N, C-alpha and C positions, 0 to 999 in steps of 0.2 A: 724811865722808870720801867721797872720790869713787866714782864707780857704776862696779862692775868685778862682770864675769861669775865662773862658778867654774874657768874656763879663764886667767882673768888679763887678759881683753880689759879696756880701760878704755872704757865706753859714755857717747859726746859727743854723738852726733846724733841728734836726733827727727825723725821723720816723725811729722804729724799732716795726716791726713784730713779736711778740713771738711767736705767732702759727699762722696755717693758718687753723685749725680747727673753726668748727661754729655751736652753737647748734641751730642757724634759718636756713632757707632756702630761705630767700628772693627773690620775684620773679622778680627782677629787678637785683639779684645777682648772686644767683646758679640756675642750671638746676634742683636743688633737689637729682641728682643722683651721683654725685660725692664730695666725700670727701677732706680730706686733701691730696696732691698731694706732698707736700717738705717736711714735720715734723719740727719738731723743734730740736731747739739747746740746749744744756744746758746753764742755767744762768749765770753761770761763763764766758763762750766766750763771749754773749751780752754784758755782763759787759765791757768784755778787749775791744771790739770795742767802746764802750760809752766813754771807761776812754780815749782810744787813741783819739775821736774824741775831746769831752771835752777839750782837750790840744790842739787842732787847732782852736778853739775860737766856738765851739758849745756851746751852751745857753739856748737851749729849747731844750726836748726830750720829743715824744710823743710814749707812747705805745700803738698799733694796732694789730690787729689780722687779720683776723678769729677773735675771740670772746679771747680778750686776758684775761678774768676773770675764763677760764678755766685752766688754765696753775697754776699748784700748785706750791708754793712758789712767786707768785706775788707779795705779800705783801714785804716781804723779799728781794726782788729784787727791789723794789722802796725803801726801805731803802738802798741800795747799793747804788743806784742812787745816793742819795740826798746828799751820802757824798762825792759825786765827788766835786770840786771846779772851777766851770768855768770860764775863762778867761773873763774879761770886763772893766768896767769902774770905781771899788772902791778895794783900797788896802784896805789889812786886816789890822786893827788899829798897830798890831805889826810891818808890815812891812812898815808902812807909813812913819815911822821917818827914813827909812833908804834910802830916798833921790828918786829923778827921775827914778834910775836903777830897783826900785822894781817891781815885776811882777805884774800886777792888777786883780783883781776877782771880780768877782759879789757876792753878800751877800751868793746865791746860786743858785742851777741849777732850773729850772721852768719846771717841769716833770707834764706831764698831760698823761690823757688815754682815748681811744674813746673803748667806749663797748655798746653792743645792753641793758643793764641795766639790763637783766633778772636775772643776779647773783650779784648786783648790791650792795642791800639793806642789806646784812649783811656783805659787804668789803667796805661800804662808808667810816666809822669811822676807821678803821683799816688802810686803805690806807691815811687817813688824818695823821693819828699819824706818819706812817712812813714818810710821806715826800710828798705826791702828791700836788702838787699845785691846780689842775682843772681838771674836767672830762667833757667830750661830750658824751650823749648819745642820739643813733642811733634809731629814732623812726617814723616812716611813715604814721603812722593816728593816730587821737584821737577817734578814734570811736571803738568800741574793735572788732565788727564781721569786717571790715573793715581792721584792722590791723592784724585779723587771718587770713585773707585770703594774705593779701601780704607775712607774714614770714610764712606762713601756720605751725606755731606753736600754738595749742589750747590751750587758757588762758594764753598768754604771757602779755597781755595788762597789766593785775594786778602785777604782777612781776616788768614790768620795769617803770611800776608808782610809785610802793612802792620803788624802788631804787633811781631813782630821788627827789622825796623826803627825802629816808634816806642822799643822798649826798647834799642836802640842807640845812639839819640838821646841817652837819657836817663840813660846811662851805667851802666846794670844790666850789669854787667861781673864776671865774664867769663858773656859769653852764649852757652847751649850750644842745641844744634839734637839732639833727639833721635830716631833710625831704628831703629826694630825693623824687621830684616830678615826675611821669612818666603819662603824657597823657593816660587815658582810666582805671586806677589804682586808684589814688589820688589825684587829680588835685582841685578834689571840697573841700580839707583839709585845702587848704590857709586861710580863714576866719576862722574854726573851732582854725587852729594852732594860731592865733593873738589872741583870745578870752586866750587859753590855757597859751600862753607869760605873759598875764597880771593878770589869776587868779593866776598861780602856781608860777610867780616871776623869771621865767627863760628867757634866751635867745633862740630864736627860729631859727636857719638857714635853709634856703631853700637852695637846691644843684638842679642847672642841673644835669640832668639824661646825662650820659658819657657813650660812646661805652666801656666798661669796665665787662659787664656782661659776665656771660659762655655759655650764648646761642648765642650770637653775632648776636643780632638781632637789633639793636640799629638804629634808622634812626633820620634824624632829626626830622620828626614830630614828634616825642613821647616827644621832650624838652618843657618843660615850661617855657619861658623864664624869665630872671629879670625883664623887660618891663611888661609881664603880670602879673606876681605875685605881683607888685607893684599895678596893676591896679584893680587888685582882690580886694586884700587889701583896696584900698581905697573905696571902696565900703562900708566897714565896720566901718573904719575909716582912715582919711590921715594920712599919713606917712612921718615924716621929716629926710631928709638924716643928718647924722651926719659924723664928720670926723674919719677916719679909716688909719693904719697904711700903709706905701707904701706897704710892703710885706704880709700885711694881705688878705689871700683869699675871705674874706666876704666884702662887701658894708653893709654898716652898718644904720640903720633906727630907729629912736623912732616914737611913736603914738603922735599925735599933741596935747594930753595931758600932756604928759611926762610920763605915765605909761606905761611900756611895751618896749622890745627890739625885735628887727626882724633882723637877715642877710640874704644877699642873695650872693651865691656862686657860679658864672656864668661862668665858664670856656670854655663854649659853644658860647654863645652872647656877653660877655664882658672878653675876655681873658684876666689874670694878670698874664704873662708869664715874662715880661719885669723887675719885681722886684721880681723874686722868689728867695729864702733863703733856699729852703727844698734838700736834700736829703732823701735817704730811705735803710734802710737795712731789707730786708727780711727772714723769719722766717727760711730759710735756709743758711743763712749768706751771701747771694747775694749784692751786692751798688747796687743799682739803682740811676742814677739821676735825674730821672723824673718818673713822674706815667704814662706816656704813652711811656718809652723807647722801643725800641726793643732788646735793650742786656742789660743783666745781669752780673756785674763784680765780679769776686768769693772771695770776702773778706776772708771767711772762709777759702777758699782754700789755701790761702797765711799763715794763721795761722797754719793749717796742715800742711804746709811745715815746721814751726819753725821760722817764719820769726819775727825778732825784732820789737818792739812799733817802733822803727823808720823805719823800711822799712816798716811796715803795712802804716805809714803816709805817707809814698813817695808813696806807691800805692794809697792811699788816693788821695791824691793831683796829680797826673797822672788821674785819673778817674774824677775827680771833672772837670778839664780843657777840659774834652768832652761833658760837662754839654750843654744840646740842648738849643739852642735861646728860643723856641717856642715850643706846639704843632700845630698839622698842622687840627685839627679837623674839620671834614667839607668842606673841601677842597680834591680837585679831585687826590691828591698824598698820601692822609691820609695812612697810614698802622698802622693798630691795634695795642696796645702794648702786648708783648712778653708773657704778664700772664693778668689776668684778676683780678680784683679789692682782690677779698676775697685771692688771693694768693700775691699781691704785700703787703697788708697794708694799711689802708683806711685813 
């Protein structure tokens, strides 16, 4: 039966971190001193986890890090994921004639990847050919000098821009560019990113800064909220909100002339937990039911103890039934997540 939590939410989206290594040291994420803490698993282990979960109703898989393109063999891994057949709405033609008892399948798994884009230019077309559906690039300034100050990687801007353009040529669509806004660092990039969305033909998504950085210095005053972003963008051109799916993380907007789209992910000022459809696997094989979970559940540990696929599925169901109703950011009883973002998977 499909995977649901105790609140009746269908779990259809899986995020797999395939490394917690990263070649950037963004100020809102890393201290700059710590490297990888948890290590990577062989791809065949992630593939087995994915296969079990796809059999339980997962229809979307997003690969994250750290920086996932640092992993050798990522193209082949995407190809292996693309061979999985998710349960869904359409029967395969050869099974449609068997009647109502035939299993139902989507035509293919929706496979996405989140990357900082530094290595994307050479890999965009091979990833597309392997079966990658779409890509999201993290990019926190359109000004090269500001970009360098945020990432602490000289010259990175040109690599990321080349990666974005290569992904667009390869047909990895929708192509999204994520910008984490942090007061005092890049809140003046709102309008430049609006121009970038229109000029480059990409969807720019602004993300409210969350308490997931290694320095643990987050405070509400650092958050540039959804309402502030919309007001600032209106100084450039008015925005018109467009419909979005219930479980989508972003509120979506088009410019008034229909050219260019932006999204705003606002977990702090406008939480969307009520329709959450996501679970996560960390690079060391821990199952997490929420970005802000204070517990890890050792899925890889079950595999090391020679659990069968059926036993893994039962373990996953028991964990998902513990999925949190919502996060508590900004509330007096808020407890930070047990891991920071780079060690969870973005």
